[in-house]
C-alpha positions in Angstrom: 29.4 -1.4 26.2 28.1 -3.4 22.1 29.6 -2.5 18.8 26.8 -1.4 16.2 27.3 -1.1 12.4 25.3 1.7 12.9 25.5 3.6 16.4 29.0 2.8 16.3 28.5 1.6 19.9 25.3 0.8 21.6 25.9 1.9 25.5 24.4 0.1 28.6 24.6 2.5 32.1 21.4 0.8 34.0 21.7 -2.7 35.2 18.0 -3.5 34.2 18.8 -2.7 31.0 21.3 -5.6 31.0 19.4 -7.6 33.0 16.5 -7.5 30.1 18.8 -7.9 27.7 20.3 -10.7 28.7 16.7 -12.8 29.4 15.5 -15.4 26.8 12.3 -14.0 25.3 14.7 -10.6 24.0 17.9 -13.2 23.5 15.2 -15.0 21.5 15.0 -11.8 19.0 18.4 -13.2 17.2 16.5 -15.6 15.8 14.2 -13.0 14.2 14.8 -11.4 11.4 14.0 -7.5 11.0 12.8 -7.7 7.3 11.2 -10.8 7.4 11.3 -12.1 3.9 13.5 -9.2 2.3 16.6 -11.3 2.0 14.8 -12.9 -1.0 15.5 -9.5 -2.3 18.1 -8.0 -0.8 20.8 -10.2 0.0 22.5 -8.7 3.1 19.1 -8.4 5.1 19.9 -10.4 7.7 20.3 -8.3 10.8 17.6 -9.1 13.5 14.8 -7.7 15.8 17.8 -7.8 18.8 20.2 -5.7 16.9 17.4 -3.0 15.9 16.0 -3.0 19.6 19.2 -2.4 20.8 19.0 0.4 18.0 15.9 2.2 19.2 17.3 1.8 23.0 20.6 3.4 21.8 18.7 6.3 19.9 16.0 6.6 23.2 19.1 6.8 25.4 21.0 9.8 23.6 17.8 11.5 23.3 17.1 11.5 27.1 21.0 12.0 27.7 20.8 15.5 25.6 17.4 16.3 27.8 19.5 15.8 31.2 22.6 17.7 30.2 21.0 20.6 28.7 18.7 20.4 31.8 15.7 21.4 29.9 12.9 21.9 32.6 9.9 19.9 30.4 11.9 16.8 30.8 10.4 14.6 33.6 13.6 12.5 34.7 11.9 9.8 36.9 10.8 9.0 33.4 14.2 7.9 32.1 13.9 4.2 33.0 10.4 3.0 31.6 11.6 5.3 28.4 14.6 3.2 28.4 12.7 0.2 29.2 10.1 0.0 26.4 12.2 1.6 23.3 14.7 -2.2 24.4 11.3 -3.8 24.2 8.3 -2.6 22.1 9.7 -5.2 19.6 10.4 -8.7 21.9 6.0 -9.5 20.8 7.5 -10.2 16.8 6.7 -13.6 15.6 8.5 -15.2 12.6 8.2 -13.4 9.3 5.9 -11.9 11.7 3.7 -9.3 9.5 2.8 -12.3 7.3 1.7 -14.5 10.7 -0.2 -11.3 11.7 -2.3 -11.3 8.6 -3.4 -14.8 8.0 -4.0 -15.7 11.9 -4.8 -11.6 12.9 -2.3 -11.3 15.5 -1.0 -8.1 16.6 3.0 -8.6 18.3 2.3 -5.2 20.7 -0.5 -7.7 21.9 1.7 -10.0 22.8 4.6 -7.7 23.6 2.5 -6.6 26.3 2.0 -10.2 27.4 5.5 -10.9 27.1 5.7 -8.0 29.6 3.2 -8.4 31.8 3.4 -12.6 31.9 5.1 -15.2 33.5 8.6 -14.5 32.3 11.8 -13.5 32.8 11.7 -10.0 31.8 8.5 -9.3 34.0 10.2 -10.6 36.5 13.6 -8.3 36.1 11.1 -5.2 35.7 9.6 -5.9 38.8 12.6 -5.8 40.8 12.1 -1.7 39.6 8.8 -2.0 41.4 5.4 -4.3 41.4 3.7 -1.5 38.8 6.9 -1.1 36.7 5.8 -3.3 34.5 2.4 -2.4 33.7 3.9 1.0 32.7 6.5 0.3 30.5 3.4 -2.3 28.3 1.3 1.1 29.1 4.0 2.9 27.0 3.9 -0.2 24.1 -0.2 0.3 24.1 0.1 4.0 23.6 -1.9 4.6 26.6 0.8 5.8 29.4 -0.2 8.8 31.3 2.8 11.2 29.6 2.7 11.4 26.1 6.1 12.7 25.7 7.4 9.0 27.1 4.8 7.2 24.5 6.2 9.9 21.5 9.8 8.4 21.8 9.2 4.9 21.1 6.0 5.7 19.0 5.6 8.6 16.7 6.3 9.6 13.4 9.8 10.6 14.3 10.4 7.9 16.8 13.8 6.3 17.8 12.2 3.2 16.4 11.2 4.5 12.3 15.3 6.3 13.1 17.0 3.0 13.6 15.3 1.1 11.3 15.2 3.3 8.2 19.3 3.4 9.1 19.9 0.2 10.0 17.9 -1.5 6.7 19.6 0.8 4.4 22.9 -0.2 5.8 22.1 -3.9 5.4 20.1 -3.8 2.3 23.1 -1.6 1.1 21.0 1.5 -0.7 22.0 4.5 -0.1 18.0 5.8 0.1 17.2 5.8 4.2 20.2 7.9 4.9 19.8 11.0 7.0 21.5 13.2 9.6 20.7 11.7 12.8 23.0 13.5 14.9 21.3 16.8 13.2 18.3 16.1 14.4 19.0 14.5 17.9 20.6 18.1 18.6 17.7 19.8 18.0 14.9 18.3 20.0 13.4 19.8 22.6 11.1 18.6 25.3 8.4 21.7 25.7 5.0 21.4 27.6 4.7 18.1 27.2 6.0 17.0 24.1 8.8 16.8 21.9 9.7 18.9 19.5 12.1 20.5 16.7 13.8 23.2 17.4 13.1 25.3 13.8 16.4 25.1 12.7 16.4 22.0 11.9 13.9 21.5 9.8 15.5 20.6 6.6 17.5 17.2 8.3 13.4 16.2 9.7 12.9 16.9 5.7 15.6 14.8 4.7 14.0 12.0 6.7 10.6 11.9 5.9 12.2 12.1 2.1 14.5 9.0 3.7 11.5 7.1 4.3 9.4 7.6 1.6 12.2 6.8 -0.4 13.1 3.7 1.1 9.3 2.2 1.2 9.0 2.4 -2.0 12.4 0.8 -3.1 12.8 -1.1 -0.2 9.7 -2.0 1.5 7.5 -2.4 -1.4 9.9 -3.7 -3.7 7.5 -5.8 -5.7 9.9 -8.9 -5.3 9.4 -8.6 -1.1 6.2 -8.9 -1.7 5.9 -11.6 -4.3 7.7 -13.3 -1.4 5.6 -11.9 1.3 2.6 -13.5 -0.4 4.2 -16.9 -1.2 5.0 -17.1 2.7 1.2 -15.7 3.8 -0.1 -18.5 1.6 2.1 -21.3 3.0 0.8 -20.1 6.5 -3.0 -19.8 5.1 -3.2 -23.2 3.0 -1.4 -25.5 6.0 -4.2 -23.4 8.8 -7.1 -24.9 6.2 -5.5 -28.7 5.9 -4.9 -28.3 9.9 -9.2 -27.0 10.3 -9.6 -30.0 8.0 -8.4 -32.3 9.3 -5.1 -33.2 7.3 -2.6 -35.8 9.3 0.6 -33.7 8.9 3.4 -36.0 8.4 5.3 -33.0 10.4 3.8 -30.5 12.7 5.0 -29.0 16.0 3.4 -28.3 19.3 3.7 -24.4 18.7 1.9 -24.6 15.0 -0.4 -26.8 16.2 -1.4 -23.4 18.5 -1.4 -21.6 16.0 -3.7 -23.1 14.2 -5.8 -23.8 16.4 -6.0 -20.3 18.2 -4.7 -21.5 21.4 -1.6 -20.0 21.8 0.4 -19.8 25.0 2.8 -16.9 25.8 4.9 -19.7 26.8 4.4 -21.4 22.9 4.9 -18.0 21.1 7.8 -17.5 22.9 9.6 -21.0 20.5 8.4 -19.9 17.1 10.8 -18.2 15.3 12.6 -18.0 11.8 14.5 -21.2 12.7 11.7 -23.5 13.6 8.8 -22.0 10.8 11.8 -22.6 7.8 12.6 -26.0 9.0 8.9 -26.9 8.7 8.9 -25.3 5.4 11.6 -27.6 4.7 9.6 -31.0 5.6 6.3 -29.7 4.2 7.5 -29.9 0.8 7.2 -33.5 1.2 3.4 -33.2 2.0 1.0 -35.0 0.3 -1.1 -32.3 -0.3 0.3 -31.2 -3.4 -0.6 -27.1 -3.2 0.9 -27.0 0.3 4.3 -28.7 -0.9 4.6 -26.5 -3.7 4.3 -23.3 -1.5 7.1 -24.4 0.4 9.1 -25.7 -2.3 8.7 -22.0 -3.7 9.5 -19.9 -1.2 12.4 -22.6 0.3 14.1 -22.1 -3.5 13.3 -18.5 -4.3 11.1 -19.9 -7.2 9.0 -16.5 -6.8 5.6 -15.7 -8.8 6.3 -13.3 -11.4 4.6 -10.0 -11.3 2.5 -7.3 -14.0 1.6 -4.0 -12.9 -1.2 -2.3 -13.8 -2.5 1.3 -13.6 -5.7 0.2 -13.0 -7.6 -2.6 -11.9 -11.8 -3.9 -11.5 -13.6 -6.4 -9.8 -15.3 -7.5 -13.3 -11.8 -8.2 -14.2 -9.7 -10.0 -11.6 -13.2 -12.0 -11.5 -12.4 -13.1 -15.2 -9.0 -14.4 -14.6 -10.3 -16.4 -11.9 -12.9 -18.0 -14.1 -10.0 -18.7 -16.6 -7.6 -19.5 -13.6 -10.3 -23.1 -13.2 -10.8 -23.7 -16.2 -7.4 -24.7 -16.7 -6.8 -26.2 -13.5 -5.2 -23.6 -11.3 -6.7 -22.8 -8.0 -7.9 -18.7 -8.0 -7.7 -18.0 -4.2 -3.3 -19.1 -4.5 -2.1 -19.1 -8.2 -3.5 -15.3 -8.5 -3.1 -12.3 -5.9 -3.4 -8.7 -6.9 -1.5 -6.6 -4.6 -1.8 -2.5 -4.0 1.4 -1.1 -1.2 0.2 2.3 0.3 1.7 4.0 2.5 1.9 7.6 4.2 5.5 9.2 4.2 3.6 12.0 6.8 0.5 12.6 8.0 -0.6 15.3 7.9 -2.2 16.6 11.2 -6.0 17.8 11.1 -6.9 20.7 14.1 -10.0 20.5 15.3 -9.8 16.1 15.3 -9.4 14.1 17.8 -6.4 12.0 17.6 -7.2 7.9 17.6 -4.7 5.4 20.4 -2.7 4.3 17.2 -2.4 7.5 15.1 0.9 9.1 15.7 2.0 12.0 16.5 2.3 14.7 14.9 6.3 16.6 14.3 6.2 19.6 16.0 8.6 23.2 15.3 9.3 25.3 17.6 10.6 28.9 16.5 12.8 31.5 18.7 9.5 32.8 19.7 9.0 29.9 21.4 5.6 29.2 19.5 5.2 25.6 18.6 3.6 24.9 14.9 3.2 21.4 12.7 5.6 20.5 10.3 3.7 20.9 7.1 2.4 24.1 7.9 5.7 25.4 7.2 7.7 22.7 5.0 6.5 23.0 1.2 8.7 19.7 0.6 6.2 18.0 3.6 3.4 19.1 2.3 4.2 17.8 -1.5 4.7 14.3 -0.6 1.8 13.9 2.4 -0.3 11.8 2.1 1.6 10.9 -1.6 0.6 6.9 -2.9 1.8 5.7 -6.0 -1.2 4.1 -7.2 -0.1 1.1 -9.0 -1.8 -2.7 -9.1 0.3 -5.8 -9.0 -0.7 -8.9 -10.3 1.0 -11.8 -9.1 1.3 -15.6 -10.8 3.0 -18.7 -11.3 4.5 -18.0 -14.7 6.1 -21.2 -15.8 2.6 -23.0 -14.6 0.5 -20.1 -16.5 3.2 -20.8 -19.6 2.9 -24.6 -19.5 -1.3 -24.1 -19.8 -0.5 -21.4 -22.5 -2.5 -22.6 -25.1 -5.5 -22.6 -23.2 -5.7 -19.0 -22.3 -7.5 -16.3 -24.0 -5.5 -14.9 -26.5 -5.7 -11.2 -24.5 -4.4 -13.2 -21.2 -1.3 -14.4 -22.7 -1.1 -10.8 -24.0 -1.5 -9.1 -20.7 0.6 -12.0 -18.9 3.7 -11.9 -21.6 2.7 -15.4 -22.2 2.9 -15.2 -26.2 
């Protein structure tokens, strides 16, 4: 049993799960922050992907235990272990500040997860003890290609164990109340039905609260403009370092896994050696690099000297081109000292009857009424219809305020007014 601040206790009842937790690849998740750079905005957000992965496993275990306790005939009991293993391992392929690395280097944490599960790793060897084909089964659940969609939906759907844990966990560690919802109630009203997981109709309001919590967490925490500013700096550091490497620049400090990352030749072994500590050690050393741009970006990130931002209701390329030209005229780098950001998320993706869902698409939330009729939840809930497809259409422009303030006299009056540099 693990003590957990969100679920109170996480119970391990299978030897395979215990062995997986104790593999080096899973223990590495202790060194990967769950929320990337969010700790620079919400100082409590230091929790790891290790604790989140245990939480996803625990929610999945509770769901399956409820199915088996009530002897629901539509739950295939032989799928229990593969479901638990996939839940536990679903994030094992995340890298340090993973979404920034993915964006810059065109990598995919789900692909790395499957490579770790099926490659020459301790995780693979533990899974093979169950059966020769068992690692492939677990990887197929992660890929969303497993033959039984009910198993995939436990880990990847619009109301899966992954989302339910990270909302509660991230709200707890960021110190906000936005992510609160009644998890126990939702778990009680879930049912296996005709190859899918459905929600008993009486639980609709608990699901509404869950989706509202998700909506609030995205706009108040995940898309917080200060966090976006730190993400921008992080991406720019990786982008600049990659450019310098391709140009033949001689780094004063460059560990082999980062060299492989820049070359696009990362092996599973090299990828697994990347964690938050290694990357931030590199940033600390790159502050002393001769390249002034890389040095400045790393110093900003390490010392939390983030870019300032302004909010605009609309934006066009002509306006951005004008700003870029002005940046060049005053001696700033338009690709690094000016960034436009438009965060977008759908709190709930409406299911469109008659369309064939993409393999990456999250299955809809289905309600089951007393007459065993199934309907997609937005057909029954006005609240969900009102927030489905809802965007906050704002644009953010990020820039180094002190650099512009020092050059304010050379900026056009309208630019000074726009950036509050009067």
